[in-house]
C-alpha positions in Angstrom: -35.3 49.7 -3.0 -31.4 48.7 -2.5 -30.6 45.9 -0.3 -29.0 48.2 2.5 -32.3 50.5 2.5 -34.4 47.2 2.9 -32.0 46.0 5.8 -32.6 49.8 7.2 -36.1 49.4 7.0 -36.0 46.0 8.5 -34.0 46.9 11.7 -35.8 49.9 12.3 -39.1 47.9 12.1 -37.3 45.2 14.2 -36.3 48.2 16.6 -40.1 49.5 16.9 -41.7 46.0 17.4 -39.0 45.1 20.2 -39.8 48.6 21.9 -43.2 47.7 22.1 -42.9 44.3 23.1 -43.9 42.6 20.0 -40.8 40.9 19.5 -37.7 39.4 21.4 -34.3 40.9 21.9 -32.9 38.2 19.9 -35.2 39.1 16.7 -33.3 42.6 17.1 -29.7 40.8 17.2 -30.9 38.5 13.9 -31.9 42.1 12.0 -28.4 43.9 12.8 -26.9 40.8 11.5 -28.9 40.7 8.3 -28.0 44.4 8.2 -24.5 43.6 8.0 -24.7 41.3 5.7 -27.0 43.4 3.5 -24.0 46.1 4.0 -24.6 48.3 6.5 -21.7 48.8 8.6 -21.3 50.9 11.8 -19.3 49.9 15.4 -22.3 50.0 17.4 -24.2 47.9 14.5 -21.4 45.3 15.0 -21.4 45.1 18.5 -25.2 44.9 18.4 -24.6 41.8 15.8 -22.2 40.1 17.9 -24.5 39.3 20.8 -25.6 36.3 21.7 -29.0 35.0 22.5 -27.9 35.2 26.2 -26.8 38.7 25.8 -29.6 39.8 23.8 -32.0 40.3 26.7 -29.7 42.4 28.5 -27.5 44.0 26.0 -30.1 45.3 23.4 -31.4 47.6 25.5 -28.6 49.7 25.4 -26.8 48.7 22.5 -29.7 49.6 20.0 -30.3 53.3 20.4 -26.7 53.8 19.9 -26.8 51.9 16.4 -29.8 53.3 15.3 -28.3 56.7 15.9 -25.3 55.5 13.8 -27.4 54.7 10.9 -29.6 57.7 11.0 -32.6 55.9 12.3 -34.8 56.5 15.3 -35.5 54.6 18.7 -38.5 54.8 20.3 -39.2 54.9 23.5 -41.2 52.1 25.4 -44.9 53.2 25.1 -44.4 55.8 22.9 -47.2 56.6 20.6 -45.0 57.3 18.1 -43.3 54.4 18.7 -46.9 52.5 18.7 -47.3 54.1 15.4 -44.1 52.8 14.4 -44.7 49.3 15.6 -48.3 49.5 13.8 -46.6 50.6 10.6 -44.0 47.3 10.9 -47.0 45.0 11.6 -48.6 46.6 8.4 -45.4 45.6 6.5 -45.3 42.0 7.6 -48.9 41.5 6.9 -48.4 43.0 3.1 -45.3 40.6 2.8 -47.6 37.3 3.8 -46.4 36.8 7.2 -49.4 37.5 8.6 -53.1 37.3 7.7 -55.2 40.3 7.8 -57.0 38.9 10.5 -54.4 38.3 12.4 -52.8 41.8 11.9 -56.1 43.4 13.0 -56.3 41.0 15.9 -53.1 42.1 17.1 -53.5 46.0 16.3 -56.8 45.3 18.3 -55.3 43.7 21.2 -52.3 46.1 21.6 -53.9 49.4 21.2 -57.8 48.8 21.4 -59.7 51.8 20.0 -57.2 54.4 21.5 -54.5 55.0 19.0 -55.8 57.0 15.9 -53.7 55.7 13.4 -55.1 52.0 13.7 -58.8 53.1 14.9 -60.0 51.9 11.5 -58.1 48.6 11.9 -59.5 48.2 15.6 -63.3 48.5 13.8 -62.2 46.2 11.2 -61.0 43.4 13.9 -64.6 43.9 15.5 -66.5 43.6 11.9 -64.7 40.2 11.6 -66.3 39.0 14.6 -70.1 39.7 13.4 -69.4 38.6 9.8 -71.8 35.9 10.4 -74.3 38.5 11.4 -73.8 41.0 8.5 -73.8 41.2 4.4 -69.8 41.7 4.5 -67.9 38.9 3.3 -64.2 37.9 4.4 -63.0 38.5 1.6 -64.5 42.5 1.9 -63.1 42.7 5.3 -59.8 41.4 4.3 -59.6 44.0 1.2 -60.3 46.8 3.1 -57.9 45.5 5.6 -55.4 45.2 3.3 -55.8 48.8 1.9 -55.6 50.2 5.4 -52.2 48.2 5.8 -51.3 49.7 2.5 -51.9 53.0 3.9 -49.9 52.7 6.9 -47.1 51.3 5.2 -46.4 54.2 3.2 -43.8 55.7 5.2 -41.0 58.0 4.8 -37.8 57.2 3.6 -35.4 56.0 5.9 -31.7 56.6 5.2 -29.4 53.9 3.9 -26.1 54.9 4.7 -24.6 55.3 7.8 -24.9 58.7 9.4 -21.8 60.5 11.3 -23.6 62.0 14.1 -20.2 63.5 15.5 -19.7 66.2 12.8 
């Protein structure tokens, strides 16, 4: 994977996590800066990356959809099921990168979606299993292994275009 592909995936993940209330707007601005450094470059991405922390909370809502569109990426509306699934996939990639423990990952998924989102139902069940480990015959390592397998399943995701697209043609 090229650095521009990785930056596009990271920006897409940040957008999904932001639209579901998982991260701050300033984190999206930082991801836009990283995308520029990696070689992605569009007019709206530059404007988004130029936001200060104070401006981010007000401006990301308006700037992010256009920046993603110029890059051929998807903006998920707040609370949409597709956005919830994209955020779950982004959290799975974070867990696989070592930013979250398997337990933290299942807890966040379970807390956010309960047992209602079909894509993450097994993760909610595994979060419940962590809570009853002392009463059963499974170990933390066994549950961690299953969570990691689920995270890999979620992280398997269609490729995101690495080059800007001209949607005006």
